N, C-alpha and C positions, 0 to 999 in steps of 0.2 A: 516943858521938859527939855533938858539938855541932852540931845541924842548922842553927843560926843562921848558921854560916859559909857555908851554901849556899842557904838558903831565905829569902826575904823577901817582903814585901807592900808594894806601892806603889799608891796610889789612881789613879795615872796609867797603870798597866799592868794590863790585863785587869780593870779595875774593882776592883782591890785583892785579887784572888785570890792566894793564896800561889804563888809561882813559884820556879824555880831561878834564882839570881842570874845575870845576864848573858844571860838568855834571855827569851822570852815564853812559855815552856812551864810551864803550871800543874801543880802537884803532882797535882791530880785527873786531869789528862790522862795523866800518866805512870803513875799507878795504874791507869787504864783500860787502857792498853797492856798492862800486866802481866796484868790480869784477862782480856784477850783472848788471852793465851797468848804474847805477845812475850817474848823472852829479854832479859837484860841486854845481851848482845852485839848483838842486833838493834836495840835502842834506841840504843846508842852508835854503831852503824854508820849509822843513819838520822838521828841528831841528834848529830853529832861534837863539839859544844860541851859535851855532858854527859859527866861523868867517872863512874867507878865510885863515888867518894866522894860525888858529888852524888846518885846513885841511892840510896846507903845513907842519905843525909840525908833523902830523900823518905820512906823507911820510918820513920826515927827521928821525923820530924815527925808522920807519921800515927799512930804509936804513942803519942806524947805527947798528941796531940789526943784520941784514943780513951780514954786513961787518965784524962783530965780530964773526960770526959763521963759521963753516966749510961748505964749499960748496960741495954738493953731486951731482954727475952727474947722469943723468937718462940713463938707457940703451937704446940704439937706436934700432929701429925695425930691426929685422934680415930678410933679403930677403929670400923667400922660393922658 
């Protein structure tokens, strides 16, 4: 999927945060909704301008961003 069809950044909208085109909904906001347990259906119902393809683009964008960044390992819990 080419996320560029659905995600863009404009310094005039939300200080340039990546958003879903045609909305003022930031990619980070959508990811937060998923992390809070929202389903795809709930997001589309509450934000009807968002399509399933746009939601897929959010994940494609996030995946590409993470792939291009350094991965940091979290320290494991030390047994006492």
